[in-house]
C-alpha positions as CSV (number, residue, x, y, z in Angstrom):
1,M,-22.7,-44.6,62.0
2,S,-26.3,-44.8,63.1
3,T,-29.3,-44.1,60.8
4,L,-30.7,-40.6,60.9
5,L,-33.4,-40.8,58.3
6,S,-35.1,-44.0,57.0
7,V,-37.7,-43.9,54.2
8,K,-39.5,-47.2,53.5
9,D,-41.9,-47.9,50.6
10,L,-43.0,-44.3,50.3
11,K,-45.9,-43.7,47.9
12,V,-47.1,-40.2,46.9
13,H,-50.0,-39.7,44.5
14,F,-51.3,-36.5,42.8
15,I,-54.8,-36.3,41.4
16,T,-55.0,-34.2,38.3
17,G,-57.8,-34.0,35.8
18,G,-59.4,-37.1,37.3
19,R,-56.2,-39.1,36.7
20,T,-53.7,-40.4,39.3
21,V,-50.0,-39.6,39.0
22,R,-47.9,-41.9,41.1
23,A,-45.1,-39.4,41.7
24,L,-43.4,-41.8,44.2
25,D,-44.1,-45.5,43.9
26,G,-42.3,-47.3,46.7
27,V,-39.2,-45.3,47.4
28,S,-36.9,-46.6,50.1
29,L,-33.6,-45.1,51.3
30,E,-31.5,-44.5,54.4
31,I,-29.3,-41.6,55.4
32,E,-26.7,-42.0,58.1
33,E,-25.5,-39.4,60.6
34,G,-22.8,-37.2,59.1
35,Q,-23.5,-38.5,55.6
36,T,-24.1,-36.5,52.4
37,F,-26.7,-38.5,50.4
38,G,-27.3,-37.7,46.7
39,L,-30.5,-38.1,44.9
40,V,-30.1,-37.9,41.1
41,G,-32.3,-38.3,38.0
42,E,-34.0,-36.5,35.2
43,T,-36.5,-33.7,35.7
44,G,-39.8,-35.1,36.9
45,C,-38.5,-38.3,38.4
46,G,-39.7,-37.5,41.9
47,K,-36.6,-36.1,43.6
48,S,-38.2,-32.9,44.9
49,V,-41.4,-34.8,45.9
50,T,-39.2,-37.0,48.0
51,A,-37.7,-34.0,49.8
52,L,-41.1,-32.3,50.3
53,S,-42.5,-35.6,51.7
54,V,-39.8,-35.7,54.4
55,L,-41.0,-32.3,55.6
56,R,-44.7,-33.2,55.0
57,L,-45.0,-30.3,52.6
58,I,-46.9,-32.1,49.8
59,P,-49.8,-29.8,48.9
60,F,-53.2,-31.4,49.6
61,P,-55.1,-31.3,47.3
62,P,-53.8,-32.4,44.7
63,G,-51.1,-34.5,46.4
64,K,-51.2,-37.0,49.2
65,I,-48.8,-39.4,50.9
66,V,-50.7,-42.7,50.5
67,G,-48.3,-45.2,51.9
68,G,-44.9,-46.0,53.6
69,E,-43.1,-44.5,56.5
70,I,-40.5,-41.8,57.1
71,R,-38.5,-42.4,60.3
72,F,-36.4,-39.5,61.6
73,R,-34.4,-40.1,64.7
74,G,-36.6,-43.1,65.5
75,R,-40.0,-41.3,65.0
76,N,-42.4,-41.8,62.1
77,L,-42.9,-38.3,60.8
78,L,-46.2,-39.4,59.1
79,E,-47.7,-40.1,62.5
80,L,-47.0,-36.7,64.0
81,S,-49.5,-34.0,64.5
82,E,-49.3,-30.8,62.5
83,E,-47.9,-29.0,65.6
84,E,-45.3,-31.6,66.1
85,I,-44.0,-31.6,62.5
86,R,-43.9,-27.7,62.6
87,S,-41.5,-27.9,65.6
88,I,-39.2,-30.2,63.5
89,R,-39.2,-28.0,60.3
90,G,-36.4,-25.5,60.5
91,K,-35.1,-26.8,63.7
92,E,-34.2,-30.5,63.2
93,I,-34.7,-30.6,59.4
94,S,-34.1,-27.6,57.2
95,M,-34.4,-27.2,53.4
96,I,-32.7,-25.0,50.8
97,F,-34.9,-24.5,47.8
98,Q,-33.8,-24.1,44.1
99,E,-34.6,-20.4,43.8
100,P,-34.0,-18.3,47.0
101,M,-35.9,-15.3,45.6
102,T,-39.2,-17.4,45.9
103,S,-38.3,-18.6,49.4
104,L,-37.4,-15.2,50.9
105,N,-40.2,-12.7,51.6
106,P,-39.6,-9.7,49.4
107,V,-41.2,-7.2,51.8
108,F,-39.1,-8.0,54.9
109,R,-35.5,-7.4,55.6
110,V,-33.0,-10.3,55.6
111,G,-32.4,-9.9,59.4
112,D,-36.1,-9.9,60.2
113,Q,-36.7,-13.1,58.4
114,M,-33.7,-14.8,59.9
115,S,-34.5,-13.5,63.4
116,E,-38.1,-14.9,63.2
117,V,-36.7,-18.5,62.6
118,I,-34.2,-18.2,65.3
119,R,-36.7,-16.8,67.9
120,L,-39.2,-19.5,67.0
121,H,-36.9,-22.4,67.5
122,Q,-34.3,-21.2,70.0
123,G,-36.4,-18.9,72.2
124,L,-34.0,-16.0,72.0
125,S,-34.9,-12.3,72.5
126,R,-35.3,-10.0,69.5
127,S,-31.8,-8.5,70.0
128,Q,-30.2,-11.8,70.6
129,A,-31.8,-13.3,67.4
130,W,-30.6,-10.3,65.4
131,D,-27.1,-10.7,66.7
132,K,-27.3,-14.4,65.9
133,S,-28.4,-13.5,62.3
134,V,-25.4,-11.3,61.8
135,E,-23.1,-14.0,63.2
136,M,-24.5,-16.6,60.8
137,L,-24.2,-14.3,57.8
138,E,-20.5,-13.8,58.7
139,R,-20.0,-17.6,59.0
140,V,-21.2,-18.1,55.4
141,R,-18.7,-15.4,54.4
142,I,-21.0,-12.6,53.5
143,P,-19.0,-9.4,53.5
144,A,-20.5,-6.4,55.5
145,A,-23.0,-8.7,57.3
146,Q,-24.1,-5.7,59.5
147,R,-25.3,-4.0,56.3
148,V,-26.7,-7.0,54.5
149,V,-28.9,-8.0,57.5
150,K,-30.8,-4.7,57.0
151,Q,-31.3,-5.1,53.3
152,F,-34.2,-6.6,51.3
153,P,-33.8,-9.8,49.2
154,H,-34.1,-7.9,45.9
155,Q,-31.1,-5.8,46.8
156,L,-28.9,-8.9,46.8
157,S,-27.4,-11.0,44.0
158,G,-28.4,-14.6,43.4
159,G,-25.3,-16.0,45.1
160,M,-25.8,-13.7,48.1
161,R,-29.4,-14.7,48.5
162,Q,-28.4,-18.4,48.4
163,R,-25.8,-17.7,51.1
164,V,-28.6,-16.0,53.2
165,M,-30.7,-19.1,52.8
166,I,-27.9,-21.4,53.9
167,A,-27.3,-19.1,56.9
168,M,-30.9,-19.1,57.8
169,E,-31.4,-22.9,57.4
170,L,-28.3,-23.7,59.4
171,S,-28.9,-21.1,62.2
172,C,-30.7,-23.7,64.4
173,H,-28.0,-26.4,63.7
174,P,-30.4,-29.0,62.1
175,Y,-29.6,-32.7,62.1
176,L,-30.5,-32.9,58.4
177,L,-30.2,-30.3,55.7
178,I,-32.1,-30.9,52.5
179,A,-30.6,-29.0,49.5
180,D,-32.9,-29.1,46.5
181,E,-30.9,-28.1,43.4
182,P,-29.1,-25.4,45.5
183,T,-26.9,-24.1,42.6
184,T,-29.3,-24.4,39.6
185,A,-29.8,-20.6,39.0
186,L,-26.2,-19.6,39.7
187,D,-23.3,-19.2,37.3
188,V,-20.4,-21.7,37.4
189,T,-18.0,-19.7,39.7
190,I,-20.8,-19.0,42.2
191,Q,-21.9,-22.6,42.1
192,A,-18.4,-23.7,43.2
193,Q,-18.4,-21.3,46.0
194,I,-21.9,-22.4,47.3
195,L,-20.9,-26.1,47.1
196,R,-17.7,-25.4,49.0
197,L,-19.6,-23.4,51.6
198,I,-22.2,-26.2,52.1
199,R,-19.3,-28.7,52.5
200,E,-17.5,-26.5,55.1
201,M,-20.7,-25.8,57.1
202,K,-21.5,-29.5,57.1
203,K,-18.1,-30.3,58.6
204,E,-18.4,-27.5,61.1
205,L,-21.9,-28.2,62.3
206,R,-21.8,-32.0,61.8
207,T,-25.0,-31.9,59.7
208,S,-26.2,-34.7,57.4
209,I,-27.3,-33.6,53.9
210,L,-29.8,-34.8,51.4
211,L,-28.6,-33.3,48.1
212,I,-31.0,-33.3,45.2
213,T,-29.6,-32.6,41.8
214,H,-29.5,-33.7,38.1
215,D,-25.8,-32.7,37.9
216,L,-23.5,-35.8,38.2
217,G,-20.6,-33.4,38.6
218,V,-22.1,-32.1,41.8
219,I,-22.8,-35.6,43.0
220,A,-19.2,-36.6,42.4
221,E,-17.9,-33.7,44.3
222,M,-20.2,-33.7,47.3
223,C,-21.8,-37.0,48.1
224,D,-20.9,-40.2,50.0
225,R,-23.7,-42.3,48.8
226,V,-26.1,-41.9,45.8
227,A,-29.5,-43.1,44.8
228,V,-30.6,-42.9,41.1
229,M,-34.3,-42.3,40.5
230,Y,-36.4,-42.9,37.4
231,L,-40.2,-42.3,37.1
232,G,-40.9,-42.3,40.8
233,K,-38.7,-45.3,41.7
234,I,-35.1,-45.8,42.9
235,V,-33.4,-48.0,40.4
236,E,-29.9,-48.1,41.9
237,M,-28.3,-47.1,45.2
238,A,-24.6,-47.4,46.0
239,D,-21.5,-45.6,47.5
240,K,-20.3,-42.9,45.2
241,K,-17.1,-44.5,44.2
242,N,-18.8,-47.8,43.3
243,L,-21.6,-46.0,41.4
244,F,-19.2,-44.0,39.2
245,Q,-16.6,-46.7,38.6
246,F,-19.0,-49.7,38.2
247,P,-22.5,-48.6,37.4
248,A,-25.0,-51.5,37.3
249,H,-28.4,-50.3,36.2
250,P,-28.7,-49.5,32.4
251,Y,-30.2,-46.1,33.3
252,T,-27.2,-45.3,35.5
253,K,-24.9,-46.4,32.7
254,A,-26.7,-44.2,30.3
255,L,-26.6,-41.1,32.6
256,L,-22.8,-41.5,33.0
257,A,-22.3,-42.1,29.3
258,A,-24.1,-38.9,28.5
259,V,-21.6,-36.8,30.6
260,P,-19.3,-34.9,28.2
261,A,-15.6,-35.9,28.3
262,L,-12.7,-33.8,27.1
263,D,-10.9,-37.0,26.0
264,P,-13.2,-39.2,23.8
265,K,-11.2,-42.2,24.8
266,K,-12.3,-41.7,28.4
267,R,-16.1,-41.7,27.6
268,R,-18.0,-44.4,29.4
269,G,-19.3,-46.0,26.1
270,E,-22.0,-44.5,23.9
271,A,-24.9,-42.6,25.4
272,L,-27.7,-45.1,25.6
273,L,-30.7,-42.9,26.4
274,E,-33.1,-42.6,23.6
275,G,-36.6,-41.0,23.5
276,D,-38.4,-39.1,26.2
277,V,-39.3,-40.0,29.7
278,P,-42.8,-41.7,29.6
279,S,-45.8,-40.0,31.2
280,P,-46.1,-40.7,35.0
281,I,-49.9,-40.8,34.4
282,N,-49.5,-43.9,32.3
283,P,-46.0,-45.4,33.0
284,P,-44.8,-48.5,31.1
285,S,-45.9,-51.8,32.7
286,A,-43.3,-54.1,34.4
287,C,-39.9,-52.4,34.3
288,R,-40.5,-48.6,33.7
289,F,-37.2,-48.2,31.9
290,H,-37.7,-51.0,29.4
291,T,-39.0,-48.6,26.6
292,R,-35.6,-46.9,26.6
293,C,-33.2,-49.7,27.6
294,S,-30.5,-51.1,25.3
295,Y,-30.3,-54.3,27.5
296,L,-33.9,-55.3,27.1
297,L,-34.9,-58.8,28.0
298,P,-38.3,-60.5,27.4
299,K,-38.9,-60.5,31.2
300,C,-38.5,-56.7,31.4
301,R,-41.9,-56.3,29.6
302,E,-43.6,-58.9,31.9
303,E,-42.4,-58.4,35.4
304,E,-41.4,-55.4,37.5
305,P,-37.8,-55.8,39.0
306,V,-37.4,-55.6,42.7
307,L,-34.8,-53.4,44.4
308,H,-32.4,-55.9,45.9
309,Q,-28.9,-55.9,47.3
310,T,-26.0,-57.3,45.1
311,E,-22.6,-56.5,46.6
312,D,-20.6,-53.6,48.1
313,R,-23.7,-52.2,49.8
314,R,-25.2,-51.7,46.3
315,W,-29.0,-52.0,45.6
316,V,-30.2,-52.3,42.0
317,A,-33.7,-52.9,40.5
318,C,-32.9,-54.8,37.2
319,H,-33.5,-58.3,35.9
320,L,-29.9,-58.4,34.6
321,Y,-28.9,-59.0,38.3
322,Q,-31.6,-61.2,39.5
């Protein structure tokens, strides 16, 4: 498979109260065509900032992309004009946000909002775009789509609003769908339905997916390849099977050990995470994880580990493997 999205040494800083927060500090990853790529880590590690950077939606001020490149289908998105990047958003790259109620305009009907996107990127007439909206709602299994298309967002349940967002973002058949915590605000049964729907639509439309979540269960169910983030850096990246069966980085091991298991004998050792995530304003020197690591070496306090390839297409940033 060929590479669809390539992010290299991406750096994003936020200026707050006269201090600089290095939200992303040299992030690199690749997503292949037809692949579901998972980005996992604790809250505040930089997952959503990575997604917003791909679409160049980092608010300025206070945020700014200060380095690196983002290549999508061969073009560096950071070199495009504002008009050029707007033509890509929604058409070639779409994004589903955590809470659809904040993404949908409360004063416009569902059909009006979907039609606007379709008309903008596909050049259809008003009636054609309306029909296309109904068709997409039916494809995401919304019952009575002819009625729902005339309703306002507040008249729909959380699960229905998320289905509307999926229908809207896939209406232009994007090459890449970014799903940022798409099931966070939903109950368990609706979560399963939404994930199944995303998987089915991916297969039907042959869309690649960047899935952002803190839920390892979602990663295990949905993804082909996974990157683990900590304090603005990727610490490990591997195929899903290798990551879950043979985690390498101490942080990855700690995340997997913290997952509850019905059978205590099947737990992946003891949970190793202690303490809180350090402040991104003043992160630890050298290895950023060394303040919480159970495998601490003297070198970890003196030198920052480099993300390097070990085996089985795995990349890991840890002195234990250098």
